[in-house]
N, C-alpha and C positions, 0 to 999 in steps of 0.2 A: 746920173740919176737917173734920167728920163729911160738910159738904156736897162736899168735894174728894173726899173717898174715894167717895162716891156718883157723883159726877159722872166720874170714873175706871172705877168698875164699870159704868156703862151705855157708857162709851166702847169697853170690853172686848167687851160683848154685841152692840154694833154691828158693832165689825171683826168679832167670830164669826161673826156673821147672814152678813155678804157675804164670808168665806172659804166659808163652807158653801154660798151660793148666788150666787157672784161671777159665774160665765159668765150664769145667766140673770138677776140683778140688772142687770149690764153689759149686755145685751139690753134687756132692759126701758126700762134709763136713755136708750142711745145712741137708740131707738126715738123716747123722748118728744121726746131733743135733736133729731131730725129732723124734728119737728113743728114746731107754733109755740109750743111750751112752753120757756120760757126755763132750759134746764138744758144746763150745758158738758161736754160729754162729753169733749172732751180731757183735764179735772181728774180725773175719774172716771176715765179708763183709767189714767191715772198711779197714781192712789190703788191700783187692781186690781192691778196689777203690782207697788206694791211689798208686798201683800200675798203677793205670789208666783205669783199667779197664769201658767200658760204664756202667754208673749209673743204668741208666734204666734195659739194659741188665740183670748185676747182680743183681737187686732185684727179675727181674723175673726167675731167675735161685733160685737163694737163695728161692724164694717162692716155685718153683717147688718142689725143692729138700727136702725143711722141710716138705713139705704137703705129699710128697710119705711116708718120715718118720711117720708122722703123722697118715696116714693110716695103715702103718706097725701096729702101736699100738693099733689101731681102731679091725684091724682084728685079733690081739692075743686075743682082748676082747671077740670077736663075736663068734670065735672059741671054747672057753673054759667057764669056769665060776667064778665066784667071789672069788670063796676060790682058785680054782687054781692059780688065777693070784695073790691073797693075798702071799699066801706061795711061787711061782718061783722066785715076785721081792721082797719079805720081804716088802710089803707096811703095817706100823702100822694101828692099828684098827682104829684109830681116822682119819686119813688122808682118808680112805677108808668110814668111815661113812660121813664125810665132803663131799667128792665127790660124793657119793651116794644121799644124800640131795638135793645139787646145781644142780645135773641130775635131779633129781623128780621136784625141783621147776622151773629150766630154763629149761629143755629139751636139744633138739640139738642146742640151742643158747649157750651154756656154752662152745663148740668146737671155739666158737670166741677168747675164752680167753687161747687156748690150750698151747699159745705160753712161758708161764708162766712158770719159772724153777721147776722142781720137781713134780707138781700138776697137768700140763698140758698135759704130758704124762698119768697119773693116771688118768685123768679125759678122754681123748681117749678111754682107756682099758675100764673104767666102762659104756664109752656108747656104745663102743662094747658088754660088757657083756648085757646090758639092751637093745639090739636090738633096739637103735636107730635108724630111716632112714637115712640108710648110704650116700645118694644123698644131702639130708638137713646137716647131721655132716660135708661133705668133702666141699661143697661150703661154709659153714661157718667158719672153719677151714681154708680152702685158702683165704678167705676176710680175716681174722684175722691177718694169717700172713702177708701177701701183705702189710695190713697196718701198721704193725710193721716195715717191711725192707722198707717201703717207710718212714717211721718217721725216722729211721736210718740214710738213706742214705740223706736226706733233709737235715738234722740235721750236715750231716757230709760235703756234696757238697754243699750245698744251694738250693733254689729253684730253681733259673736262672739254674743252673748247670745241674741240674736234669732232667730240661723239654729241656734243649739243647736250653736255648736262653740266 
């Protein structure tokens, strides 16, 4: 019985921490999620929404953090070459070839789906390796991530709550 009470108390402390630092916490976690760190920012977004944070505000913060994480992946690729990236991140040949073909076919538009788990980071690294226009990559990447977060937020809150009416 004492153990359960202590566990519930710890959960309350964690929830209070996220309430106090919710936007900053979401931004940091979304950034990490946008890199190669295996964090699911979508689940965290819903958690922060459930805590009562502003839907539009938390969507913007998640987008910004995740986009900055994606820029990190792009820069890793930009500052190195394909062989080093593949060796460093242990990316299978099949996934590298698939990313390479997709980028050759669609160019910077590939960044729109950079939020897809596992392949998204690979695509961003490959866009960097292939020296695709960084401004176009960032713009398309940010738009894709924003649309994804809006979809998740609206799915959770409803359209009227998202837009505040």
